[in-house]
C-alpha positions as CSV (number, residue, x, y, z in Angstrom):
1,M,-8.3,-6.2,-233.1
2,I,-11.5,-4.5,-233.9
3,L,-13.3,-6.0,-231.0
4,F,-10.4,-4.6,-228.7
5,W,-11.0,-1.1,-229.9
6,K,-14.7,-1.4,-229.3
7,K,-14.1,-2.4,-225.7
8,K,-11.5,0.3,-225.2
9,L,-13.7,3.1,-226.6
10,K,-16.6,2.0,-224.5
11,S,-14.5,1.7,-221.4
12,I,-13.5,5.4,-221.6
13,G,-17.1,6.5,-222.4
14,I,-17.1,7.1,-226.0
15,T,-20.7,7.5,-227.4
16,N,-20.0,9.1,-230.8
17,I,-17.5,8.5,-233.6
18,I,-16.8,11.0,-236.4
19,V,-15.4,9.2,-239.4
20,L,-13.4,11.2,-241.9
21,G,-12.6,9.1,-244.9
22,Y,-13.8,7.4,-248.1
23,K,-15.6,4.0,-247.9
24,L,-14.8,3.5,-244.2
25,Y,-17.2,1.2,-242.2
26,N,-19.1,1.8,-239.0
27,F,-18.3,-1.5,-237.4
28,Y,-20.5,-1.1,-234.4
29,P,-23.6,1.0,-235.1
30,E,-25.5,-0.6,-232.3
31,D,-22.9,0.7,-229.9
32,F,-21.9,4.1,-231.2
33,E,-23.6,6.9,-233.0
34,Y,-21.6,7.6,-236.3
35,K,-21.2,10.7,-238.3
36,I,-19.4,9.8,-241.6
37,I,-17.9,12.4,-243.8
38,E,-16.8,11.0,-247.0
39,V,-13.7,13.0,-247.7
40,V,-10.7,11.6,-249.5
41,D,-7.7,11.6,-247.1
42,I,-5.1,13.3,-249.2
43,E,-3.0,16.4,-248.6
44,N,-4.8,18.8,-251.0
45,E,-8.4,17.8,-250.2
46,D,-10.6,20.8,-249.3
47,I,-11.9,20.0,-245.9
48,L,-13.0,23.5,-244.9
49,K,-16.6,22.9,-246.2
50,Y,-17.0,20.1,-243.7
51,F,-15.9,22.2,-240.5
52,I,-19.4,23.8,-239.9
53,P,-21.4,20.6,-240.2
54,I,-19.0,18.7,-237.9
55,I,-19.0,21.6,-235.4
56,I,-22.9,21.6,-235.3
57,Y,-22.9,17.8,-235.0
58,Y,-20.3,17.9,-232.2
59,S,-22.2,20.6,-230.3
60,N,-25.2,18.3,-230.0
61,I,-23.3,15.3,-228.6
62,K,-24.2,14.4,-225.0
63,G,-21.4,12.0,-224.4
64,K,-17.7,11.8,-225.6
65,C,-16.6,11.7,-229.2
66,F,-13.8,9.9,-231.0
67,I,-12.6,11.4,-234.4
68,H,-10.5,9.4,-236.9
69,C,-9.4,9.7,-240.4
70,Q,-8.2,7.2,-242.9
71,T,-4.6,7.4,-243.8
72,G,-3.0,9.7,-241.2
73,M,-3.0,12.9,-243.2
74,S,-4.0,14.9,-240.1
75,H,-7.6,15.4,-241.1
76,S,-8.8,14.2,-237.7
77,A,-6.5,16.6,-235.9
78,S,-7.6,19.5,-238.2
79,F,-11.2,18.9,-237.3
80,E,-10.3,18.6,-233.6
81,F,-8.6,22.0,-233.6
82,A,-11.6,23.5,-235.5
83,I,-13.9,22.2,-232.9
84,I,-11.6,23.5,-230.1
85,M,-11.3,26.9,-231.7
86,W,-15.0,27.3,-232.3
87,C,-16.3,25.9,-228.9
88,L,-13.7,27.3,-226.4
89,P,-13.2,31.0,-225.7
90,F,-9.7,31.3,-226.9
91,C,-8.2,34.1,-229.0
92,F,-5.5,33.0,-231.4
93,T,-4.5,36.4,-232.8
C-alpha cells in the first residue's frame, strides 16, 4: 500500500510532505522533502505554536505539498486553513 501512495503522490507532482504526528516515519526521503512536526494528534493539543514555522516552510516550497496527520483529529486541515488564511488575500471578518 505504501508503494501505491508513493507512485500516486509523485504522479500528481508532490515534492514536499508535511508530517504532523508523533513517531511517524518518512518512508521515502529520497523522493520527497519532509518537514516533520512531532505533535500529539489529540483534540486538546496546542498546535498554534507550529503555525508560523509551517507557514514559513510552506512559503519556500517550489513544488506541491501534501500535509497529513496521524489519527484524523483534523490537524492537517487546521494547518491547511492556516496556510490559506496567511498566504491568500482573503478577509474573514
